[in-house]
NUVOZA-135657 format. One line per 5 residues: number of its first residue (from 1); for each residue x, y, z of C-alpha. Coordinates in steps of 0.05 Angstrom, whole numbers. Each point is the difference from the previous one (the first is absolute). Example, Ala and Ser with C-alpha at 12.3 -4.5 7.8 and 13.67 -1.06 7.14 Angstrom:
BEGIN
1 = 246/-90/156; 27/69/-13 .
//
This chain:
BEGIN
1 = 0/0/0; 34/64/-24; -33/62/-27; 8/75/0; -73/8/22 .
6 = -26/-11/70; -12/-73/16; -68/-7/34; -2/-37/66; -50/-49/-31 .
11 = 56/-25/-45; 49/-7/57; -50/-39/41; -17/-45/-59; 74/-13/-10 .
16 = 8/-19/73; -58/-49/-4; 32/-31/-62; 66/-5/37; -32/-35/59 .
21 = -29/-54/-46; 67/-10/-34; 36/-4/68; -50/-51/28; 5/-43/-63 .
26 = 76/1/5; -2/-16/74; -46/-60/-12; 44/-25/-57; 63/4/43 .
31 = -32/-34/60; -26/-57/-43; 68/-10/-32; 34/0/68; -51/-50/27 .
36 = 14/-47/-58; 74/3/16; 0/2/77; -70/-22/21; -57/39/33 .
41 = 30/-10/70; 65/36/-19; 14/57/49; -1/70/-30; 27/61/37 .
46 = 44/60/-6; 68/-4/34; 15/33/67; -70/21/18; -50/-22/52 .
51 = -58/26/-42; -3/-55/-53; -25/38/-61; -8/68/34; -52/34/-45 .
56 = -46/-61/5; 16/-8/75; -23/72/13; -56/13/-49; -30/-70/-7 .
61 = 23/-41/59; -5/-69/-31; 55/-52/9; 50/-1/-57; 46/-54/26 .
66 = -3/-47/-59; -9/5/-76; -68/-35/4; -28/55/44; 14/55/-51 .
71 = -49/-20/-54; -64/13/41; 28/69/17; 12/16/-74; -70/-24/-18 .
76 = -33/42/54; 34/64/-24; -19/-15/-72; -73/-5/21; 3/70/32 .
81 = 20/35/-65; -49/41/-39; 5/31/-69; -27/67/24; 57/51/-3 .
86 = -13/40/63; 40/15/62; -27/-57/42; 13/-52/-53; 68/29/-16 .
91 = 20/-7/74; -27/-72/0; 43/-12/-61; 59/30/35; -9/-48/59 .
96 = -7/-59/-48; 64/22/-37; 37/5/66; -23/-69/22; 17/-31/-67 .
101 = 68/33/-3; 14/-24/71; -14/-71/-21; 39/6/-66; 62/24/35 .
106 = -5/-49/58; -6/-59/-48; 68/21/-29; 31/-18/67; -28/-71/-1 .
111 = 60/-45/-11; 44/60/-13; 23/40/61; 34/53/-44; -46/12/-60 .
116 = 31/68/-16; 72/-25/1; 39/27/-59; -45/62/-6; 9/69/30 .
121 = -66/-11/38; -7/-11/74; -69/-32/-2; -36/-9/66; 26/45/56 .
126 = 5/-39/66; -30/21/66; 70/15/26; 4/62/-44; -65/27/27 .
131 = 23/-9/72; 69/30/-14; -35/61/-30; -51/2/56; 30/54/44 .
136 = 14/45/-59; -72/-9/-23; -30/17/67; 42/62/14; -13/25/-71 .
141 = 73/-3/-21; -33/-41/-55; -65/39/-11; -28/-49/-51; 13/-47/-58 .
146 = 4/17/-74; -14/-53/-53; 28/19/-69; -26/-42/-57; 1/-3/-76 .
151 = 50/33/-46; 18/74/6; 3/40/-65; 60/36/29; 53/-42/36 .
156 = 34/63/27; -65/24/31; -10/-69/31; 69/3/33; -16/70/27 .
161 = -66/-25/27; 35/-56/37; 49/49/31; -58/44/20; -36/-58/33 .
166 = 64/-21/36; 13/71/25; -70/1/28; 11/-66/36; -50/-44/-37 .
171 = 17/-73/-13; -7/-18/-74; -27/-63/-32; 13/-5/-74; -38/-44/-50 .
176 = 5/-6/-75; 48/31/-50; 16/56/48; 48/-49/34; 42/-8/-62 .
181 = -2/75/-11; 26/13/70; 55/-51/-6; 21/30/-67; 4/69/32 .
186 = 47/-25/54; -52/5/56; 18/-48/56; -57/-46/18; -11/-53/54 .
191 = -14/-7/73; 58/44/22; -30/59/-38; -73/-12/19; -15/-7/-75 .
196 = -29/-69/-13; -5/-24/-73; -55/-52/11; -10/-19/-73; -49/10/-57 .
201 = -73/-16/-17; -36/-35/57; 62/8/44; -28/68/18; -40/-39/52 .
206 = 64/-2/41; -8/75/11; -71/-9/24; 12/-58/47; 60/36/29 .
211 = -45/57/22; -55/-48/22; 49/-36/46; 16/65/35; -73/1/22 .
216 = 3/-73/21; 67/8/36; -11/65/37; -74/15/-1; -28/-64/31 .
221 = -44/-11/-61; -24/-71/2; -8/-51/-56; -59/15/-46; -19/65/34 .
226 = -19/39/-62; -26/60/37; 62/1/45; 49/-4/-58; -38/53/-41 .
231 = -3/48/59; 74/-10/17; 25/6/-71; -38/65/-8; 45/29/54 .
236 = 67/-37/-1; 46/-14/-34; -12/56/-50; 10/-26/-71; 8/39/-65 .
241 = 5/-32/-69; 36/35/-56; -24/-32/-65; 37/13/-65; -24/-18/-70 .
246 = -64/-31/-27; -41/-44/45; -8/-73/-19; -56/-43/29; 42/-32/56 .
251 = 29/67/20; -69/32/0; -25/-55/46; 61/9/45; -14/75/2 .
256 = -70/-13/26; 30/-48/52; 46/56/23; -60/47/7; -35/-55/41 .
261 = 60/1/46; -2/75/11; 51/22/-52; 0/62/-43; 19/-11/-73 .
266 = 33/54/-42; 8/-15/-74; 30/35/-59; -59/-26/-42; -58/48/-13 .
271 = -53/-36/40; -64/34/23; 21/-15/71; -31/-8/69; 15/54/52 .
276 = 56/-21/48; 1/-70/-29; 17/2/-75; 34/63/-24; 31/21/-67 .
281 = 63/42/3; 31/18/-67; 67/25/25; 41/-58/25; 41/40/50 .
286 = -64/21/35; -29/-69/11; 32/-11/68; -25/65/31; -70/-10/-27 .
291 = -1/-71/28; 24/15/70; -48/59/6; -59/-41/-24; 17/-57/48 .
296 = 13/46/58; 72/-20/10; 39/46/46; 74/3/-16; 39/12/64 .
301 = 70/2/-30; 27/70/-12; 46/7/-60; 75/-2/14; 42/41/-48 .
306 = 58/-46/-20; 25/-23/-69; -30/-71/5; -69/-28/13; -20/-1/72 .
311 = -54/-43/34; -14/-64/40; 3/-41/-65; 76/3/6; 4/-21/73 .
316 = 14/-72/-18; 49/16/-55; 68/-34/8; 62/30/-32; 45/-58/-20 .
321 = 76/5/0; 8/3/-76; -50/57/-2; 32/40/56; 34/67/-12 .
326 = 20/11/73; -11/-36/66; 14/11/74; 1/-47/59; -23/-73/-4 .
331 = 43/-42/-45; 40/62/-18; 26/-3/72; 3/76/7; -20/39/61 .
336 = -72/24/-3; -52/25/49; -62/44/4; -24/42/58; -60/44/11 .
341 = 7/50/57; -47/49/35; 32/69/1; -15/69/27; -36/49/-46 .
346 = 63/41/-15; 40/-62/-18; -45/-21/-58; -3/39/-66; -63/-26/-33 .
351 = 12/-30/-69; 76/3/4; 38/-57/-34; 75/-7/10; 46/-50/-35 .
356 = 68/-10/32; 45/-39/-47; -10/-20/-72; -70/-12/-27; -16/-57/-47 .
361 = 21/36/-64; 70/7/29; 7/-73/20; 21/-55/-48; -53/-45/-31 .
366 = -1/-67/35; 36/29/61; -16/3/74; -1/55/52; -10/14/73 .
371 = -66/33/15; -35/35/57; -71/28/-3; -13/51/55; -69/30/8 .
376 = -12/57/49; -72/17/18; -36/52/42; -72/4/21; -37/25/61 .
381 = -33/-68/10; 62/-40/-17; 24/-47/55; 65/-39/8; -39/-65/1 .
386 = -24/15/-70; 70/3/-30; 4/-74/-14; -71/-1/-29; 18/53/-51 .
391 = 69/-29/-13; -29/-67/-20; -38/34/-56; 65/18/-34; 3/-71/-27 .
396 = -70/5/-29; 5/69/-29; 66/-12/-37; -25/-66/-28; -59/36/-33 .
401 = 50/31/-50; 8/-40/-63; 70/-30/-2; 16/15/73; 8/-61/45 .
406 = 6/7/76; -1/-57/50; 15/-2/75; 0/55/51; 45/38/48 .
411 = 73/-20/-14; -17/-64/-36; -18/26/-69; 7/-18/-72; -15/52/-53 .
416 = 4/-5/-76; -17/46/-58; -11/-31/-68; 37/20/-63; -67/17/-32 .
421 = -21/47/56; 67/35/4; -1/10/-76; -69/32/10; 32/49/50 .
426 = -12/-32/68; 52/22/52; 10/-10/75; -22/73/9; -69/-22/-22 .
431 = -6/-42/63; -6/68/34; -57/21/-46; -36/-65/13; 8/1/76 .
436 = -18/73/8; -63/-8/-42; -23/-66/30; 15/15/73; -39/65/-4 .
441 = -56/-34/-38; -10/-58/49; 23/33/65; -20/72/-12; -37/4/66 .
446 = 63/-12/40; 55/23/-48; 3/70/-29; 73/3/-21; 45/-52/-33 .
451 = 71/5/-24; 42/-57/-29; 75/-12/-3; 28/-53/-46; 73/-20/13 .
456 = 43/-42/-46; 68/25/26; 29/-59/38; 34/40/55; -62/40/14 .
461 = -44/-62/3; 48/-31/50; 0/64/41; -76/2/4; -11/-74/17 .
466 = 11/3/76; -58/48/9; -45/-46/-39; 21/-61/41; -13/38/64 .
471 = -70/20/-23; -16/-72/-20; 22/-25/69; -43/51/37; -61/-18/-42 .
476 = 10/-75/13; 5/13/74; -67/37/-1; -34/-56/-40; 26/-55/47 .
481 = -32/37/58; -66/7/-38; -46/-57/23; -75/-11/2; 1/7/76 .
486 = 36/67/-1; -51/38/-42; -72/19/14; -19/7/-72; -3/-48/-59 .
491 = -22/21/-71; -51/-25/-49; 19/-5/-73; -60/5/-46; 38/8/-66 .
496 = -32/-64/-25; -71/20/18; -15/21/-71; 16/-70/-22; -19/-40/62 .
501 = -53/42/36; -5/-43/63; 75/-9/12; 36/39/54; 75/-5/12 .
506 = 24/15/71; 72/23/0; 39/-6/64; 74/12/16; 12/-75/-5 .
511 = -48/-17/-56; 4/37/-66; -55/0/-52; -12/-65/-36; 24/31/-66 .
516 = 68/11/32; -1/73/-21; -27/35/62; 32/-3/69; -19/38/63 .
521 = 45/59/-15; -25/3/-72; -71/3/26; 17/53/52; 31/43/-54 .
526 = -60/-12/-45; -47/27/54; 42/63/5; -2/8/-76; -74/-12/-6 .
531 = -41/-7/64; -61/-21/-41; 38/-50/-43; 2/-76/1; 41/-3/64 .
536 = -34/19/65; 24/-1/72; -33/-52/45; 5/8/75; 8/-71/26 .
541 = -44/11/60; -16/-54/51; 38/-65/-9; -50/-57/-7; 49/-56/-11 .
546 = 76/12/6; 17/-70/-25; -42/1/-64; 11/74/-9; -69/31/4 .
551 = -17/71/21; -67/36/6; 21/61/-42; 27/-44/-56; -64/-42/-2 .
556 = -41/64/-6; 44/24/-58; -3/-66/-36; -76/-5/8; -12/70/-26 .
561 = 49/-4/-59; -24/-69/-22; -71/27/-8; -20/-39/62; 22/-67/-31 .
566 = 58/-15/48; -14/6/74; 66/-22/31; 73/-4/-19; 57/-38/34 .
571 = 70/23/-18; 39/-59/29; -38/-62/-24; -21/-27/-67; -49/-49/31 .
576 = -54/46/27; -25/65/-31; 64/12/-40; 11/62/-43; -36/1/-66 .
581 = 38/0/-67; -12/40/-63; 43/-39/-49; 64/42/0; 35/-45/50 .
586 = 72/-20/-13; -7/-68/33; -54/-45/29; 6/-37/66; -43/-62/7 .
591 = -5/-56/52; 23/-70/-20; -46/-59/-9; 21/-30/67; -10/68/33 .
596 = 70/-2/31; 34/51/-42; -9/54/-52; 23/6/-71; 19/66/-33 .
601 = -5/11/-75; 18/61/-40; -36/21/-64; 62/-11/-43; -1/-75/16 .
606 = -42/-36/-52; 5/-71/28; -43/-42/47; 3/7/75; -8/-54/54 .
611 = -71/23/14; -23/-20/-69; -8/69/-30; 43/46/-42; 7/73/17 .
616 = -54/20/-51; -51/-47/32; 17/23/70; -5/72/-21; -70/-11/-27 .
621 = -21/-24/69; 37/50/43; -12/66/-39; -60/44/-11; -6/29/70 .
626 = -18/-65/35; 24/-27/67; 25/-71/-12; 21/-34/65; 62/-41/-11 .
631 = 24/43/-58; 27/71/-5; 32/43/-53; 61/39/25; 61/39/-22 .
636 = 66/-36/-3; 33/38/56; -55/-20/49; 26/-72/-3; 59/18/44 .
641 = -37/49/45; -3/-16/74; -76/7/-9; -6/-53/-53; -60/-41/24 .
646 = 27/-5/72; -66/-26/27; 6/-59/-48; 72/-18/17; 32/53/-42 .
651 = 61/-5/-45; 17/-71/21; -66/-25/-30; 28/10/-70; 7/-68/-32 .
656 = 6/14/-75; 14/56/-49; 26/3/-72; 75/-5/-6; 7/67/-36 .
661 = -37/36/56; 40/-35/54; 66/19/-32; -22/72/-12; -17/7/74 .
666 = 53/-47/28; 40/53/39; -63/28/33; -27/-70/13; 65/-22/31 .
671 = 4/61/45; -71/-12/25; 14/-74/12; 61/17/41; -40/50/41 .
676 = -47/-58/17; 57/-47/19; -9/-44/-62; 62/15/-42; -12/-61/-46 .
681 = -73/15/-12; 4/29/-70; 26/-66/-28; -59/-35/33; -48/40/-44 .
686 = -16/-45/-59; -7/25/-72; -23/-28/-66; 66/-38/-9; -19/-39/63 .
691 = -74/-11/-12; -64/31/-25; -44/-54/32; -36/3/67; 27/-69/22 .
696 = 69/18/-24; 0/63/43; -23/-39/61; 56/-50/-10; 51/55/-10 .
701 = -21/36/64; 8/-64/39; 67/-15/-32; 30/69/18; -36/4/68 .
706 = -36/63/-20; -18/42/61; -73/8/-23; -10/-74/16; 10/17/73 .
711 = -55/52/-1; -75/-13/7; -38/-5/-66; -26/64/-30; -70/-27/8 .
716 = -13/-40/63 .
//
C-alpha cells in the first residue's frame, strides 16, 4: 500500500483483517508440520521465560505447553474474525495476528534452540533482560520503548532517529529491513546498546511480548486477565512504534496488535489516522517527537553537550583493547582514583573544569595514563554523608557517553576511551562537562555549585592520593557504625510503584533495596533532594518483634503504601510476612525442599536449581508485589549483611548458589564466615558443579557437615 493520497482508515483496517487471516493460516500450517515431525505432545515454549507464550498467557490464558494445544487456540481466533473493516474488528484482527505470530515464532524453537543462529537477529528476548532493565524502567531513566519497523526511505535519517531515541533514554526494538540499514550505517546493535534487532515479519511479536512481560513481571497481572493487562499496558511501559514504508497485511495486523497493547504508532505513510494512536508524520526527523508527545512520554534526561552521543543506551558498552585509544587503571596498572568532596562556598567555582597534565589528544594512541577525577561540590543542604552517594554516580554518568568505559570506584578504577570516540573529539575534559551537568540535574536540591579537576600528571596524582585514602577510610568508619539498631528511621522506596503498585521496599542501614541500587544513605539523600519523591522517611516506632524485625511505624507505612494490601512486614525473616518483591531483584532466596537450608540464585544464572525451578520460574512466583513466605527477592550485598534472615538462622543457612555468584562474592562471603567462626563455610556452599538436585544437595550437606543441619527446620 503506497500512494500520494490519504489512505482511509477503512483500508488500513481491512488490510489488518487480511493479515490476521494470513497469520492464522501460517500458524496452523507450521503447527501441523511440527506435529507430524515431533508429535502432538511435543513441548513448545520460548527459552528463558516463566510465561510460556507470553501474549497468549496474558491475553488468552489457555495452556500452550504442547503443540496439540495450539490448534484449538488458532481455530477460536479465526472464528472471532469479521470482514467488517471498523475499529473493533481491526483490534480483534490485531489480537489474532499477535496470537498467531506468537505461535509461529514459538514453533521455530521446537527442536531448534537457536533458530536465529547465523542471522543478525536476536529473536525472543528473555525475562532476564526485562529484570535487568527493571530499575531503569521504574525510575524513568528508560521512559519507554520504541519499536522501529519497516524500511526507511532515508538511512541517514534512520541513524539520526536512533541516536535521538538513545539520547532520550528509550530502549529500541528493531524489526524488518531497518536492521540491515542500521548495520550498514555502522550503528551498534545488541543488548549492550539497548537496541534489540528481533527479526522480520512475524518476529515483531517479540517486541509485543517483551512489553507484555513487563506487566506480568512487575504489575502482578495474572494469567488470562484481559482487563488487567489492558489497563496496565495503557499506563506502562509506554510504547511507541515508528513505522517506515508501505504497510503489508501482516504489518498492518501487528500495528493493530500494538494499539491493543497501548502503543502509539507514527508512520511516514499518508494514513487518515486515529488521534493519539495512528499518526502520519511526513518529515522523518520529526517522527520521534510526535510519537513521544502523543504517547505522553516524559523525557527526564537533560542534554549533555559533548562531541559524542550521550544516554543510558551506552551504559553497557564495552571498549575492547584493540578499539582503545587511551586507558587508565585496571590492566594498564596505572594509578587512578576518583573523589567527590563537599567544600565551602568560596572554594567551589561553579562550572570550572581544570585539566592538570596532558589531555587525550596529547597522549599516544594505544597508550596508558595515570588519572584522578576530583569533584568539588557546594550546597546549603549538602552533607558529608552524601559524598559517597554522589561519588558513586561518577561511574554511571561517564558510562553514558558513547565510547567512554568506566568500571570500579574509589581508587580501584579502569577507564578507557575508544578510538572512535576520540576521533569524534571526546577528551578527558568532557568528563567535567558530564559531571557538572548530571550532578546538578539529579542532585540540584542539595548541590548548587560543581567544579571538576582532571589530573593525568603522574606526580600530581600521587600527591593527591593520600587525601582520597583518608576520606575513604573515614567514610567506611561511619558506615560500619551504621546499624539498624542505631537509627530511629528507615526509608521506603516506591520507585517501582508505577510498575508494581502494591510493592513497598523498606531500606534499612543493613538491608539495601532489592534492586541493589538504593542503600540507606542513598534514600536519605533522595529525601533531601525531593521530600515528596519515591523515598520517604519511616519512623520505626514501637518494636513489636525484635527477632523477626517488626515495628509499628514500619507496618503502618507498608500498609498505607501498598494500598492496604500488605498489613505487616518482617525485616529479619523470610518465613513469615516477608518483604514483597517488584521484579527488579538481583537474586532470589528460597528454602530448600528439606527445609533445612536456603538456595540463592542470581538472574544471570540460566540453569536449574535444587528446588526444581530456574530463576525465571521463581521470579514469576516471587514478583508482582506479593508476600511469598519461604522466598524473597534481595540485592546481592544483603547476602553478607549481619541482618540476612537472622530469625531463620542467617548466613549459615546458605546451602547452594551458582558458582559464578559465589566466586564474585567470595571475599565478602569469606569475611562474613570468619566473623561467625566458620572459616571453611564458603566451600560448604554447593553450586551447580556439585548438584542441581534436591537429593544431591541433601547428600552434599551431610557430607560436608553443613551447619544448617544442626539448626531446626525452617518450618516446624
